[in-house]
Steps between C-alpha positions, in 0.01 A plus 500: 500500500637841402616732775365856462601815686238774550612850600259786572489754781122456530419194708146477358647464151730222617207325668294521180786365289557216744132403478520504120812283485447269798512137396666578168846608621726526804463861614713735710384856563677815617360847562854636530722474187819533705409188699401327176849561359652350813281193455616471138854451624383184678229351278454457126180602324362411159299820465449832677201733489586845627303818550655808344427772755638406842637734768820322610614413148308543176435209268768609252778491758367181659489312168849619406638362825289186472623445143863506610429238765267280292537586129313189382177573690209646304390850600149648495398849611176608664411867479199715566692814410508673165859627526606435141866592544533267799330209323714546189817505708389180674445328166832614355721449805362182656367309196170407661302223335157653547321804639182446704276793586317538829233383545587183313286240328536161672515296181749739342720489812514121505561482125778759522675305773467172312638652179788666688599169656482318166712775344756462781518125447548548126788741559669263742458204266637697206797622704572149631490355151730769365755444777499120526748303296459142381639360825225669698741738670419869522733723298506871435457607143775741397406841370582573141727800450291605201124476510250630245140575597210546261261776604157565350402867539144612420394867482249649257660846496773472237708779654495344846570157353813636332605685814466191722671274245799733490505518879511121532774485237720728714743263674632748757468372856336176392754260650535708817125489558489125445790451741319708762191280462713188548652639818154597629385139474824374653666367186818706517658690217543348155596679183241424240470665160132557429375540146147598403317424179195727503201419278275807500131497401226762484213254539419212731397279207838519326682444830292187571560367150872553546503326840332192354789461255801623698598458862540797732640558848316818595182676386454872569158643412327833547150480644343726237543318170301561185349152470518344848581619850842409634376270777303288255803484271731392782245238609505353149880522493505305826325213323726514194831556680450405867874528578523859379499780756230766462503877563199732473537873437216738587471864600208491745441156657215440742465219754277290274754524218784399731306197626411396146859542380633273775220247510441454127835587340730417795717801420848532646493879501257787460653825374309818562635722224341824384661621181284812507331657201629448148681834519690385809643190335811706426553585869849353546489488878165318503617262231819416687316429828235282335758305301704437814189355668440283193859375483509423874170310488629303200812391687298413809262284296785324321694436822189359671424283197857364496474412867169319457617301199817393679742672262626690803664296776266441795 
């Protein structure tokens, strides 16, 4: 039976969750995230459900610390708040599996937990297979000094598509960022030359047709596309290329959009980027800041994907 950790500063929420999950899983509850972290040093959990807004330590900081202690455990976030910046940071920095809004639907909660646990098992099985040699002994797969990644980029605005394509083609700082991500997950420094092949499309239909014929490692899509919204596109991409990482770009996300992006498309990152009006596309300072966010999110998604697939030593 899976062991689940529940963390929320409201005891009534913990009691309600315990009633929902009783009989299905082994449950431990904490209304103090600091004490929960201490417990995580002693016991292993398969999954954690954490509130976002807590007084001693918010959900973002808790999940970051939890992830360092138990990186293989699935992470879900409960939130009744509509703080978009905070939720986006939680998605991008802690790689949560699913977002659950308060009040929750019982069936959706149980399904989310079941899917998160299945996803965790699939990752572990894939990693074990990748690292096990023919003698059944675990070995670490060496990193390649040169690695090429195929990126599918979808944006209906031709000018923005060109701008983002050029930004991704800029190699400056790429290896340093990747090295920083490795150190953050405890892998140590390793010099790795990263190469990108960017396939850029103005419509979701052409991007999907391309993905059916050619493999890709990362899909980056804007929410506002001419023929399909970005979340729907990334959901379809998830079916076509399940191993590819997924990033959604939008300028004004709401809580429903965030939940849908995580739950349906299982995105690795949500970028809130406002390019401004058409006249402001030439604003160099704005361009530089937005492209830095895009490049950083790309490296984060690639590093996380490498770790999951076992191409990074674990």
